[in-house]
C-alpha positions as CSV (number, residue, x, y, z in Angstrom):
1,X,-2.0,-26.3,32.0
2,X,-0.1,-26.2,28.5
3,X,-2.2,-28.0,25.8
4,X,-1.2,-31.5,24.1
5,X,0.1,-30.1,19.8
6,X,3.3,-31.5,17.8
7,X,5.8,-28.6,17.4
8,X,8.0,-28.0,15.2
9,X,12.0,-26.8,16.4
10,X,14.7,-24.8,14.7
11,X,18.2,-24.3,15.4
12,X,21.7,-23.5,13.8
13,X,24.4,-25.2,15.5
14,X,28.2,-24.2,15.1
15,X,31.6,-24.4,16.6
16,X,32.7,-21.5,14.5
17,X,33.8,-18.0,15.4
18,X,32.1,-15.0,14.1
19,X,33.6,-13.7,11.0
20,X,32.2,-11.0,8.6
21,X,32.0,-13.0,5.1
22,X,29.4,-15.0,4.2
23,X,29.7,-19.1,5.7
24,X,29.8,-22.2,4.8
25,X,26.1,-24.0,3.4
26,X,24.3,-25.5,6.3
27,X,22.5,-28.5,6.1
28,X,18.9,-28.9,6.7
29,X,17.9,-32.8,8.3
30,X,15.1,-34.3,9.8
31,X,14.8,-35.7,13.5
32,X,12.3,-38.8,14.2
33,X,11.4,-38.5,17.3
34,X,8.0,-38.5,19.3
35,X,7.6,-34.2,18.7
36,X,8.5,-34.1,14.9
37,X,11.1,-31.5,15.2
38,X,13.3,-29.8,12.5
39,X,17.0,-28.8,13.0
40,X,19.5,-27.1,11.2
41,X,23.8,-28.5,11.1
42,X,27.1,-27.7,10.0
43,X,28.4,-30.1,7.5
44,X,31.0,-30.7,5.1
45,X,29.2,-32.7,2.6
46,X,26.4,-30.4,2.9
47,X,23.0,-31.1,0.2
48,X,22.4,-27.4,-0.5
49,X,18.5,-26.6,-1.4
50,X,19.7,-22.6,-2.2
51,X,22.7,-22.3,-4.2
52,X,24.4,-19.1,-4.6
53,X,27.2,-18.1,-6.7
54,X,28.8,-14.6,-7.2
55,X,29.9,-15.2,-10.7
56,X,31.9,-12.1,-11.3
57,X,34.3,-9.8,-8.9
58,X,32.0,-8.7,-6.0
59,X,33.6,-4.6,-6.8
60,X,33.6,-4.4,-10.9
61,X,30.6,-2.1,-11.3
62,X,27.5,-3.6,-13.2
63,X,29.2,-6.6,-12.5
64,X,27.2,-9.7,-13.2
65,X,24.2,-10.4,-10.6
66,X,25.3,-13.4,-7.5
67,X,22.7,-15.9,-7.8
68,X,20.4,-18.2,-5.6
69,X,18.3,-20.9,-6.7
70,X,15.2,-21.9,-5.3
71,X,14.7,-25.4,-5.3
72,X,11.7,-27.5,-5.6
73,X,11.6,-29.6,-8.2
74,X,10.0,-28.6,-11.7
75,X,9.1,-25.3,-9.8
76,X,12.6,-23.9,-9.0
77,X,13.6,-20.7,-10.0
78,X,16.7,-18.5,-9.7
79,X,16.6,-14.8,-7.7
80,X,18.7,-12.7,-9.4
81,X,21.1,-10.1,-7.1
82,X,23.2,-7.1,-8.0
83,X,23.6,-3.6,-9.0
84,X,21.8,-2.5,-12.2
85,X,20.6,-5.5,-13.2
86,X,17.7,-3.2,-14.7
87,X,20.2,-2.3,-17.3
88,X,20.7,-5.8,-18.2
89,X,17.8,-7.1,-19.7
90,X,18.9,-10.2,-20.8
91,X,17.8,-12.0,-16.8
92,X,14.4,-10.8,-17.7
93,X,14.2,-11.9,-21.1
94,X,15.1,-15.8,-20.4
95,X,11.5,-15.8,-18.3
96,X,9.4,-14.2,-20.4
97,X,7.1,-16.7,-21.9
98,X,5.1,-15.5,-24.8
99,X,4.5,-12.1,-26.3
100,X,2.2,-10.5,-24.3
101,X,3.6,-8.5,-20.8
102,X,1.6,-6.9,-17.8
103,X,3.5,-5.2,-15.4
104,X,1.8,-4.7,-12.1
105,X,3.2,-1.5,-9.8
106,X,2.2,1.6,-8.0
107,X,1.9,5.0,-8.3
108,X,4.8,5.8,-6.3
109,X,7.7,3.1,-8.1
110,X,6.0,3.7,-12.1
111,X,7.5,7.5,-12.6
112,X,10.9,6.4,-11.1
113,X,11.0,2.3,-13.1
114,X,8.6,2.0,-15.3
115,X,10.3,2.8,-18.4
116,X,13.3,1.4,-17.7
117,X,11.6,-2.1,-16.8
118,X,9.8,-1.6,-20.0
119,X,13.2,-1.2,-21.9
120,X,14.4,-3.8,-20.6
121,X,11.4,-6.4,-21.5
122,X,11.3,-5.1,-25.1
123,X,15.4,-4.4,-25.9
124,X,16.4,-6.5,-29.0
125,X,12.9,-8.2,-28.5
126,X,10.5,-6.6,-30.6
127,X,7.5,-8.9,-30.8
128,X,7.1,-8.4,-26.9
129,X,4.5,-6.0,-26.2
130,X,4.3,-4.6,-22.6
131,X,0.7,-2.7,-21.1
132,X,1.2,-1.8,-17.7
133,X,-1.4,-1.1,-14.9
134,X,-0.5,1.0,-12.0
135,X,-2.2,0.8,-8.7
136,X,-2.4,3.0,-5.7
137,X,0.1,2.9,-3.0
138,X,-0.5,1.1,0.0
139,X,-1.3,-1.6,2.2
140,X,-5.4,-0.2,2.8
141,X,-5.2,-1.2,-1.0
142,X,-4.2,-4.6,-0.8
143,X,-7.6,-5.8,-1.3
144,X,-10.1,-7.5,-3.2
145,X,-11.2,-3.8,-5.3
146,X,-7.6,-2.9,-5.9
147,X,-6.8,-6.7,-7.4
148,X,-9.4,-6.6,-9.5
149,X,-8.4,-3.5,-11.4
150,X,-5.4,-6.0,-12.7
151,X,-7.8,-8.1,-14.3
152,X,-9.9,-5.5,-15.7
153,X,-6.6,-4.1,-17.7
154,X,-5.5,-8.6,-18.0
155,X,-9.1,-8.8,-20.0
156,X,-9.0,-5.4,-21.9
157,X,-6.1,-6.3,-23.3
158,X,-6.9,-9.8,-24.2
159,X,-4.1,-11.7,-22.5
160,X,-4.1,-15.4,-23.4
161,X,-2.0,-18.1,-21.4
162,X,1.2,-17.7,-22.3
163,X,0.9,-14.2,-21.3
164,X,4.0,-13.1,-18.4
165,X,2.9,-10.8,-15.2
166,X,5.1,-8.6,-14.0
167,X,5.0,-7.5,-10.5
168,X,7.0,-3.9,-10.1
169,X,7.2,-2.7,-6.2
170,X,7.5,-3.6,-2.9
171,X,5.3,-6.4,-1.2
172,X,2.2,-5.1,-1.3
173,X,2.9,-5.8,-5.4
174,X,4.1,-8.5,-5.4
175,X,1.6,-10.1,-3.8
176,X,-1.5,-9.0,-6.2
177,X,0.3,-9.3,-8.6
178,X,1.7,-13.3,-7.7
179,X,-2.3,-13.3,-6.9
180,X,-3.7,-12.7,-10.2
181,X,-0.9,-14.2,-11.8
182,X,-2.7,-17.5,-10.0
183,X,-6.3,-16.8,-10.9
184,X,-6.0,-15.2,-14.1
185,X,-7.2,-17.7,-16.7
186,X,-5.8,-20.1,-14.0
187,X,-2.3,-19.2,-13.4
188,X,-0.2,-17.6,-15.7
189,X,3.6,-17.0,-15.5
190,X,5.4,-14.3,-13.2
191,X,8.1,-12.4,-13.0
192,X,9.3,-10.8,-9.3
193,X,11.2,-7.3,-9.3
194,X,11.0,-5.9,-5.8
195,X,12.0,-2.7,-4.9
196,X,12.3,-2.3,-1.1
197,X,14.2,-4.2,1.6
198,X,11.5,-6.0,2.8
199,X,10.2,-7.2,-0.9
200,X,13.9,-8.4,-1.5
201,X,14.4,-10.0,1.3
202,X,11.1,-11.7,2.6
203,X,8.1,-11.7,0.1
204,X,9.5,-11.4,-3.1
205,X,11.3,-15.1,-2.4
206,X,8.8,-18.2,-1.9
207,X,5.8,-17.8,-3.8
208,X,3.0,-16.8,-1.7
209,X,0.5,-14.2,-1.9
210,X,-2.7,-12.8,-1.6
211,X,-5.0,-10.2,-0.4
212,X,-5.8,-9.0,3.2
213,X,-9.8,-8.9,5.1
214,X,-10.8,-6.0,7.2
215,X,-11.1,-9.2,9.4
216,X,-7.5,-10.8,9.0
217,X,-4.1,-9.9,7.1
218,X,-3.1,-12.2,4.1
219,X,-6.0,-15.1,4.6
220,X,-7.0,-14.6,0.8
221,X,-4.2,-16.0,-1.7
222,X,-2.4,-18.9,-2.5
223,X,0.7,-20.4,-2.7
224,X,2.0,-19.7,-6.5
225,X,5.8,-19.7,-7.5
226,X,7.0,-17.2,-9.8
227,X,9.5,-17.7,-13.1
228,X,11.9,-15.9,-11.1
229,X,12.9,-13.0,-8.5
230,X,14.9,-10.1,-10.4
231,X,16.5,-7.8,-7.4
232,X,18.4,-4.6,-8.8
233,X,19.6,-3.6,-5.4
234,X,19.8,-0.4,-6.6
235,X,16.1,0.5,-6.7
236,X,16.8,0.8,-2.5
237,X,18.7,4.4,-3.6
238,X,14.8,6.0,-3.7
239,X,13.6,4.2,-0.9
240,X,12.4,6.1,1.7
241,X,14.4,6.1,5.6
242,X,11.1,4.3,6.7
243,X,10.4,1.8,4.4
244,X,14.4,0.9,4.4
245,X,14.1,0.2,8.3
246,X,11.2,-1.8,7.9
247,X,13.3,-3.9,5.5
248,X,15.3,-5.0,8.4
249,X,12.8,-6.4,10.7
250,X,12.6,-9.5,8.3
251,X,16.7,-9.5,8.1
252,X,16.5,-9.8,11.8
253,X,14.2,-12.3,12.1
254,X,16.5,-14.9,10.0
255,X,19.5,-14.3,12.6
256,X,17.1,-14.7,15.3
257,X,15.6,-18.2,14.1
258,X,18.3,-19.9,12.5
259,X,21.6,-18.1,11.5
260,X,23.6,-16.8,15.1
261,X,26.6,-15.4,12.8
262,X,24.1,-13.5,10.6
263,X,22.5,-12.2,13.6
264,X,26.0,-11.2,15.2
265,X,26.9,-9.1,12.0
266,X,23.7,-7.2,12.1
267,X,24.7,-6.8,15.2
268,X,28.2,-4.9,14.1
269,X,27.0,-4.2,10.5
270,X,23.8,-2.2,11.3
271,X,24.7,1.1,11.0
272,X,26.3,0.4,8.1
273,X,22.8,-1.0,6.5
274,X,21.0,2.5,7.8
275,X,23.6,3.8,5.5
276,X,22.6,2.2,2.3
277,X,26.7,1.2,2.2
278,X,26.4,-1.3,-1.3
279,X,28.6,-3.9,0.4
280,X,26.5,-4.4,3.7
281,X,22.9,-4.3,2.1
282,X,24.5,-7.1,-0.5
283,X,25.4,-9.5,1.8
284,X,22.6,-9.0,4.1
285,X,20.2,-9.3,1.1
286,X,22.1,-12.7,-0.2
287,X,22.1,-14.3,3.2
288,X,18.4,-13.3,3.7
289,X,17.8,-15.0,0.4
290,X,19.8,-18.0,1.0
291,X,17.7,-18.5,4.6
292,X,14.2,-17.9,2.8
293,X,15.8,-20.1,-0.4
294,X,17.1,-23.0,1.9
295,X,13.3,-23.5,4.2
296,X,11.3,-22.7,1.2
297,X,12.6,-25.3,-0.6
298,X,11.7,-27.8,2.3
299,X,9.1,-27.4,3.5
300,X,6.8,-25.2,0.1
301,X,3.2,-24.8,1.5
302,X,4.3,-24.0,5.1
303,X,3.0,-27.4,6.8
304,X,5.5,-26.8,9.8
305,X,9.5,-25.6,9.1
306,X,8.3,-22.6,6.7
307,X,5.9,-21.1,9.5
308,X,9.0,-20.5,11.4
309,X,9.3,-17.7,9.3
310,X,6.9,-15.8,11.0
311,X,8.9,-15.3,14.3
312,X,6.7,-11.9,15.3
313,X,4.2,-12.5,12.5
314,X,1.2,-13.1,14.5
315,X,1.8,-10.1,17.4
316,X,2.9,-8.5,14.5
317,X,0.0,-8.9,11.7
318,X,-2.7,-7.7,15.1
319,X,-1.1,-4.4,15.0
320,X,-1.8,-3.8,11.5
321,X,-5.2,-5.5,11.8
322,X,-6.4,-3.3,15.2
323,X,-5.0,0.0,14.1
324,X,-5.6,0.2,10.2
325,X,-3.8,-1.5,6.8
326,X,-0.7,1.4,6.0
327,X,-0.7,3.3,9.4
328,X,2.5,1.3,10.6
329,X,4.5,-0.7,7.7
330,X,4.7,-4.3,8.1
331,X,8.1,-4.0,9.5
332,X,7.5,-2.0,12.2
333,X,4.6,-4.3,13.6
334,X,6.3,-7.5,13.3
335,X,9.3,-5.4,15.3
336,X,7.1,-4.8,17.5
337,X,5.6,-9.0,17.7
338,X,9.2,-9.9,17.2
339,X,9.7,-8.3,21.1
340,X,6.7,-9.5,22.1
341,X,7.4,-13.1,20.8
342,X,11.3,-12.6,22.6
343,X,9.4,-11.6,26.1
344,X,7.1,-14.7,26.1
345,X,9.8,-16.6,25.2
346,X,11.7,-15.7,28.7
347,X,8.0,-16.0,30.5
348,X,8.3,-19.4,29.6
349,X,11.7,-20.0,30.4
350,X,13.1,-21.1,26.8
351,X,16.1,-18.2,26.9
352,X,18.0,-15.9,28.8
353,X,17.3,-12.2,29.3
354,X,21.0,-12.0,27.3
355,X,18.9,-12.4,24.6
356,X,15.6,-10.6,25.6
357,X,18.2,-7.7,25.9
358,X,20.2,-8.2,22.2
359,X,16.6,-8.6,20.5
360,X,15.9,-4.8,22.0
361,X,19.0,-3.0,21.1
362,X,19.3,-4.1,17.9
363,X,16.1,-3.6,16.9
364,X,16.8,-0.4,18.1
365,X,19.4,0.3,16.1
366,X,17.7,-0.5,13.6
367,X,15.0,2.6,14.3
368,X,12.3,-0.2,14.8
369,X,9.7,0.1,17.4
370,X,10.4,-2.1,20.7
371,X,6.0,-1.5,21.4
372,X,2.8,-2.5,20.3
373,X,1.4,1.1,19.5
374,X,-1.4,1.9,22.7
375,X,-4.4,1.8,21.1
376,X,-3.8,-2.1,20.8
377,X,-6.0,-3.8,24.0
378,X,-5.6,-7.3,25.1
379,X,-8.6,-8.3,23.7
380,X,-7.6,-6.6,20.4
381,X,-4.7,-9.0,20.0
382,X,-7.1,-11.9,21.0
383,X,-9.5,-11.0,18.6
384,X,-7.3,-10.8,15.6
385,X,-5.1,-13.5,16.7
386,X,-8.0,-16.0,16.9
387,X,-8.1,-15.9,12.6
388,X,-4.9,-15.7,12.0
389,X,-3.1,-19.0,9.2
390,X,-1.3,-20.3,12.0
391,X,-4.5,-21.4,14.4
392,X,-5.4,-25.5,13.7
393,X,-8.4,-26.7,15.3
394,X,-9.0,-24.0,17.6
395,X,-5.4,-23.7,19.1
396,X,-3.5,-20.9,18.3
397,X,0.9,-21.7,17.4
398,X,3.0,-19.5,17.5
399,X,6.8,-19.0,16.6
400,X,8.8,-18.5,20.1
401,X,12.7,-18.9,20.7
402,X,13.6,-21.7,22.7
403,X,17.9,-22.2,23.6
404,X,20.7,-20.2,22.4
405,X,20.9,-17.5,20.0
406,X,19.6,-19.5,16.5
407,X,17.1,-21.7,17.5
408,X,13.3,-21.6,17.5
409,X,10.1,-23.7,18.0
410,X,6.4,-23.6,16.1
411,X,4.4,-24.7,18.9
412,X,1.0,-24.8,20.3
413,X,2.5,-26.6,22.8
414,X,2.8,-23.7,25.7
415,X,1.3,-22.8,29.5
416,X,-1.2,-19.7,28.3
417,X,-0.8,-18.2,31.0
418,X,2.3,-16.7,29.7
419,X,0.5,-15.0,26.7
420,X,-1.6,-13.9,28.8
421,X,1.1,-12.1,31.0
422,X,3.0,-11.0,27.7
423,X,-0.3,-9.4,26.6
424,X,-1.1,-7.3,29.9
425,X,3.1,-6.5,29.9
426,X,2.4,-4.5,26.4
427,X,-1.3,-3.2,26.9
428,X,-3.1,-0.8,29.1
429,X,-6.2,-3.0,29.2
């Protein structure tokens, strides 16, 4: 018998036909009924929680950035998106507090962009001094020992509460730098400069920071918002193909859970994304940030709606923990986890088989895995999922698709046999 638990639903309903340009903004509203739910619907007179604007011709070289605003009252901040932004220091200057800056990066990114970022921070700012700490690269280093290196550098440099931390790198660096900023002297300013697709479309936005524990991913951390997010799309030119594809798992997620038109756009443009077409990448990043910002604006601390952004993550985090951090990239694990969540949704009778096939097809197009590694067993999945952050009062809540494309639910009210059947379908034991 299915357990009883309130669930949250998220849907996008639209009568517009598909087109290749950004759709109109959506209005998010609450429905008051027995089971609290959240939905997204189009409307002319909408309240825009995450507004964006292109301030110059998008085809102009080194144009001014597109800005997506994350609306959180006095903690609101802009996401700057554009080409060559690291060569335009004004965006950074207006968000640096005090005269001391600590750049946190890793040994892969530092040779590529550290000097450029230091120059951007100090150009025309002779009173600003910059320190840096270079961490080892990889998910396996997202732990307390590595985090201490950031604190060591900050304390040795005698940084004060007016300093600014800058995260330069992918999701691991962003999460650790943000957590360090939240904890150092009980909170200092920080800026996100994400250099991977994964970080640009997801992890740099919304203030989730933290580190891993050997028993589970991201179990230690804090919600702590940056001063701004600066996305220089040129940094993707140096991103390895595998890292590029990994980030598309999060892009695909947005289409599945809340933005049907965006998913349809992806189906037609995935090859352009893999080929690093600048226009396609810019639009995918912008639309992903708009989706993320809209949700964060309504549910900063993940009390319900924001949890829907974790489609496939409960299964995916179990894969990352089970095989060892760093063996599978986060997006690869999320892709396989998304297939499992979709399979379970189908077993529950909540979606039709055509959507199951579309999900498998687009993930294959993106060169992402559609099944977990053979090492994963049913018991391994259950053991790790039991300590997932979305467990409440011993009940595992999942994000599942329900209804047509662009609809999902966050719920613990499902037939547990469907979960068991899905795990056994993807695991040998």
